[in-house]
N, C-alpha and C positions, 0 to 999 in steps of 0.2 A: 769333485765339486770345487769351483772357484768362486770367490766373491761372496758377499753377504747376501743371504736370501730374504725376500719379502713374500708375504702372503697377500695376494691380490684378489679381493672378494666381491662379488656382485650378488644382491639380494633381490630376488624376483617373485612375484605371486606364483603359486603353484601352477596356474594355467598358462603362464608364458615361460615355464622352465623348459619346455622342448625347444623353443626358439632361442632361448639364451644358451642351451647347450650346443646347438648347431653354430651359434656365434662364436662361442669359446674355441670350438674345435678348430676355427680357422687360424686362431693364434696360438693355441695350445695343443697341437696334434698328439702329444704324449698323453693327454688325458687331463682330468682335473677333479678336485675334491668336491663332494656333493653332500650337503646336510639339510635335512628337512627342519624347519623352524616354524612351527604352527602351521598358518596357511601359506608361509613362504618356502621358498628353497634357496639356500646360499649355494652359490658356486665359487670355488676358489682355485687359482693357479698359483704356483711357486716359481719365482724368477729371481735372478740376480738383480741387484739394485741398479746396475748399468742398463738393464732393459725395462726398468720401471716406467721411465717417461715415455717410452714408445708404446707400451702397453696401455698406459692411462690415457694416451691420446685416442686409443681405439675405445677404451672403456672408461669415459670421463666420469660415470656415476659409481665407479668402484671405490672401495676403501682399501687402505694398505696397512699392514702391520708387520713388525719385525718377526721373523721366525724364532720361535721359542728355543732356549738352550736345550741341547740334547736332541734337536731335530735331525742332526746327521744320521744317526742310527735308524730312526724311523724312516727318513728319506731313502736310505739305502734299502731298507726293507719293502718299500714300496715299489722299487724298481728291481723286478725279478726277471730272469731270463725266460724266453719262450722258445719252443720249436715249431716251426710252421713251414710247410713245404719242403720238409727235410732240411731246413737251415736253422741253426741255433743263433738266436739274437740276443744279446745280453749285456750288462755293464762290465766294465774292466775288473771289478773285483770278484766277478764270478769266473769259475773255471768251466770252459765248454767241454762236453764230453769228447772222448777220443773218437776220431773217425767221422765226426759230424761237421759239415762246412759251418764256419763260425763268422758271425758279424758282431764285432764290439762297439758299442756306442755309448760314449760317455754322457749321461743326461745333465750334467752340470749346466748346460745351456739349452734346456729342453725345447727341441724342435720334432720330437718323435723318436722314440727309443725302441720301438717294435712291439710294446705292450698293448698299445691301444687297438681296438677291434679293427678299425679301418686298415691300419698297417698290416696286420696279421691277415686280413681278407685279401688285401692286394697281393701279398706274396704267395698265399695259397692259389690264387687264380693264375698268377704267372707260372707257378709250377706246373700248370696244365697246358701250357701254351708253348708252340713251337719256338725255339730259340732263334735269336737273330739280334740286329741292332735295337737299342732301347733308349726311349726319351722318358725322363722323369719330369713332368709338368708340376711345378710347386714342390720341389724336392725336400723342403724342410732340412733335416738332418742329413739326408742322403741315404738313410736306411733302406728304403725301397730299392734303390738303384744299386747300392752295395749288395744286398741280398739278391738281386737279380744277377749281379756277376757271379755269385756263388752258385746260382743255378744254371749258369752257362750262356747268359745273355752277353752281348757285346757286338761292336763297341758300344760304350755307355755315353750318354749326354744327359744333362740336367739342367733346369732352370728354376728360378724363385723370384718373386718380386722383391723379397726382403733381402737387402745386401747382407745382414748379419746371418740369416739362413744360409746364404751362399757361401759365406766364410766358415760356417761351422760344417757344412757339407763337404767342402774342400778339405778341411781338417780331418774329418772322418774317413774320407777316402784314402787319404795319406796314411793314417793310422791303420787301416785295414789292407794297405798295399793294393789299391784298386786304382787303375787309370781312370780318373773322372775328374773334368775341370767344369764345375758348375758355372753357369753364367746368369747374371741378372737379367730377368725378362718378365714382362707382363703377358699372360697367356691371351688376355683379350685384345691386345693390340700389337705386340712385337711378333716379328717372324719366328716360326717354329720349325726347326730343321726336320727334313724327311727322315722317317725311320720305319723300321717293320713293326715295332711295338711301342706303344706309349702307355705311360701310367699317369693318371691325375687324380691324386687323393687330396682334394680341395673342396672348398665349399660348392654347393650345388650349382650357383650362378656361374662360377669360374669353370666347373666341369662343362657345362653347356657351351660356354664361350670358346673353350679349348676344342670340344668336338666339332664346332663349326668351322674351325681352322687347320685341324690337324691333317697332315699327310701321313697316314700310317694304315697299315693293313688290320692291325688289331689294337684295341684299346681297353684298359682296365681302369674303370672309374670307382671312386669312392669318396667318403667325406660327407655323407649325408644319411638320413635316418630311414628306417625301413619302409615307412609310408611314401617316401619320396622316390621319384624316378626322373632322371634327366631327360629332356628333350633331346633326341638324337636322329635328326632327320639324315638320311643316307647312311645310317648304321643299322646292321642286323644284330639283334640281341641274342647272345649265344646262351648266357647263363648268369645266375644271380646267387651270391652266397649272403647269408646273414649270420651275425653274431651280436649277441647283447643289445639288440635294437638298431644296430647299424648294418649297413649293406654294402656290397661291391658288385659291380656289373662288368660283364666281358662283352664287348662289341666287336663285330668284324665289318670291315668296309664293304658296303654293297656294290654290287657290279655296276649299277648305274649313277653311283656317287659323283657329283660334280660333272654329270653329263659325259661320263667317260673319261674326263680329265685326270680324275684321281688314279685310275689305273695306269694312265701314262707315267704320272708322277711317281708311282710307287714301284715301277718295274725293276729298279735297281734295289 
């Protein structure tokens, strides 16, 4: 962990909590704290002071407070390793078991460490897909792309609209010895490279924008709740996994997508 941590909290009526959770996931894919307070729900994320201004620009109604003394131990206890799809994902102070492919992610600048259900669901679905080139759209910390490499995918590409996320993903790739050079890009407007498999663990609207523009044979999507389903014209739905109220979907490019143009573009 580097830098001073702040607690950034939003309080909403209970009936608006679901919408607030989905909103927070877009900026805190690692997860967030949730506390019931009478008829309200308080949702809080923890971030370094250097990131506070950017987060408050997205959450202008939020309040901030310094993290209490002794938080470091509790913060470490919060970030526990997981094993998903046969891959161990955990923080650097934990020891991975012998013989298990490992991904080490430092949650000091939280963009996703593997603990959140959507990350776990994406990796679980990837473990069931034929290996090949992979594009991680909205890569955050890069944890999904790095886990994909451990599963045998490659070559890897990754994009994120947030330049800090791109920097963090690049550092995590280097720390894990993975060849990955994330680029800053907006899935809704910028060109997306052709790939065999794509992953988009982002907000629902961004998932739908990416699905409309991706040149891929198969796509894994997540970042939304169990009652939601992305509009996916031209894609065949293969399977859906659920965990703790979150879901991930596996789509395959349909034969007629783009009036045959998709098949020509994806041949390589």
